[in-house]
Steps between C-alpha positions, in 0.01 A plus 500: 500500500516169683353192319162372579510161700287227327390220745555144385298195598704181467301201374753220515322336805147485340399597157846433343494140581131473452537618152818328403477161676139436608543626860697191591796675669560364863541740786842342576620627158392863600629550854861553428420804280273655756759707694629662170139560373410654839809744495496573121259799536174384328181693559342151564560138451223295357523165661151344547152464361419423137547133437776454774233395767362235264829364392634479863233264604429325165863417393763604774330366822567841646286712721459834318450685842839367620653634173368849577612487860844394369516784258400742782770374720779502234403848355422717792572826316283427195148570407364162425250489208235255382255477213138451623213409258252732671181293596659178369804545742737236379253246396271459194161605628350803686509476885259681716610817669577338847744277349672773292538707814647207705745414212632859475528534887700171526727602207577825672549330822755263349703778346340631178530869438386590147186350356478521118116439466361424151204346340519311186211690341608847635168506691551741785217326694723194525797697649311717751474255792873398479601856480307590809638207688855613413425855612364364832834329572692820430697334228556638132200451279587507130213519253582322168407576141547180289616622156356355184420612155162477330278736292333595840816574706614864498740719676215695634345178636809404689535848649142477620551161647810643699269769639255235615775315677620816669154571618500142648811585713792393274825642628662433167396386142651205319490486127537121450587377164503118539525415124768742398234700289597845643678687203706816590241769390205362691720447802595877490147612417331294787752594775508861395113513492475343861772758629337793331158407617558387862830682590717343754374136485796247478488301176680154473546334158522132459594352155591159368774487231355242258442723209843675517365866531438551863840626623424799285155518648644520844725780388209696348287439819791638718516803267122544543535506882490128620644467847575131521572231233515119528800297380665164565878443552654419166553127571120461556377731219394526132285242306159499646643659808611860558751762412841464679557716804859574398397609150262754666782636706721527187218653291467788746865597507554853370137573525311712756398183684688255727401182696759527783527126501818348627662331195725278690207339688318480167791298342502268796130439476552440121765248565294314759207454259728418206608185695158415623297543159647196302347268771153595372578469126222221464232774587638770282289651223665481156365843410772771477334766292139497368363789301182300407377590856399847350223323312437187720541697837600167664730552802784240522358310795169457320679379184700227685177393666317468173796312352501238774108456477534441128795261533302303766228451236745406236433817305826692565510596129172707523644780712484751211132429460452557877698823484273623216188407708598676821431862370163381381407352834635804687276717268194281576559538871507893485877545454630413846883544564665169484653438850430241763227365515348647186800387281448144605119524451522652144804276410333173604176598312712577189648150535155353537372692189774371281496130621114459537339774285416866567322519838372144464615457868556780751732463792305586826729793547448643153129466549523685827706777329239537228220525771676769704603277786854629482397876472452744213707535194568822298302365200165335442508122511386309182123425569508180312778365719324625808200294400717188461643559857148561639364170341816294598514633872125555563609828662389849419732798412574741788605871507570538871843462662552117499611499870167643605345171426726313743400393847740536789733194479771536764347271762436226239853527373633474859301189565610327184860602519555413865360144431783427264797289612810716537306835543661704773177690594633831393315763297784470246416130450136586456588756225721249335203258492261773376738592212566135378251253659606217281875553548512598864411158664792330331734791592387484867550122514856525357622832639698333780722341233626846429561700167620323187702649224384409154813655347757261356883561451627398158632166647161418639323579166746280306456218759114526481509483122733193506281313741182556281655295232495123468792283376423583142527864563123564451305700753304267725198501724159670454444869395347734757293810390354775712167605367301807627132479487258735674792675672628177665807304399458127445780253437463254220735211440519332160674172455749486202399269220 
């Protein structure tokens, strides 16, 4: 009997560098690998969405739409895939349905094929509009289950959620494990349950590698009937990233499964990124393996975010206290999965609780989460904290779909965006402004200067370190911190004593 072919989604162009190096990789460091990626035989190539859009305009002076068009041109044979946060699109708030529809339409028009639609709370109401918009364009709508562990999350619950997504029009189901929590047996049980219950539906499995167990989880998922798994080329893998693509290929040798990937091309892709990766060493996470995640449930990106918040407050030594606080805040919020933006919301509140006292100050986002403005969680919210949120915000809790409270906003966004210097008048620019209204004006004004590469060669890094010292060898100049408050980044500069 011939082996069953397992599809592979390659993550090097999006989630791999988002997880390993804070999404800082410049497009120019990716283009030379695109031909090999295009011809290697992947089921899809994840290359857009997630935090890439934000990083493009915030750090790289790069138009994210131009990045998508470039990938489309360089990988004509590939299904291009993106991660879309349901009603949040790629921003950090809910958008009204007209904006969601416009964003999906423009993404499809610019070259996107597969839309992996998720909601941070696993609230199907927050995915419905985006899924319908994808179906309308004729592209592939992938409904996503964000995997987490709690006393309330069960295999049966995940299987039921898969059914809701299929009823909503999902062409495939993604089991998304953003914190490397998915152990081998639950991976098998959930995938087998979905396959046994709904028959022929395609199941994709996405795992991070941070806890060290998830390559085995991918094997068990494949044995249970998974059709596609996500991996990252080895030179862009492991740590808070993902399992290596070549390791998956080797793991399946001699089994009843194959990937049909072109190993020569995989090795060329590997060698390309092996040369590129050292340029971004300054952005790399120090985490290699972290089994504490099984208790803290903190994804790698969230951990680095909390560390930087604490360091900026001169409290870097209190990270263990914050990690202990995260599960308590998560439980008070009704056990949401920790993925953007819920991970940032819960994590920042945990930082506030440790630094200022338990729920003495609520971030605006956490208050909204407690009051239902992000949607429904699987568990009941702590009524005492709900009362604190109500008193602080002077807002009432809601039970309806949050986007139902939003007025049409497209015309207003068009008027505001087109008034900005450097705006080109396109729908794409309006959407960029809608996603990031505080960052877009600066990007439009500087776009003509062209993209900038924040990576540094070893020589450039040594030179920068040397020029930062005075004649006596001491580091000179003021210290700059970035502090995140209320979901916005503020730069703070402190003069040295």
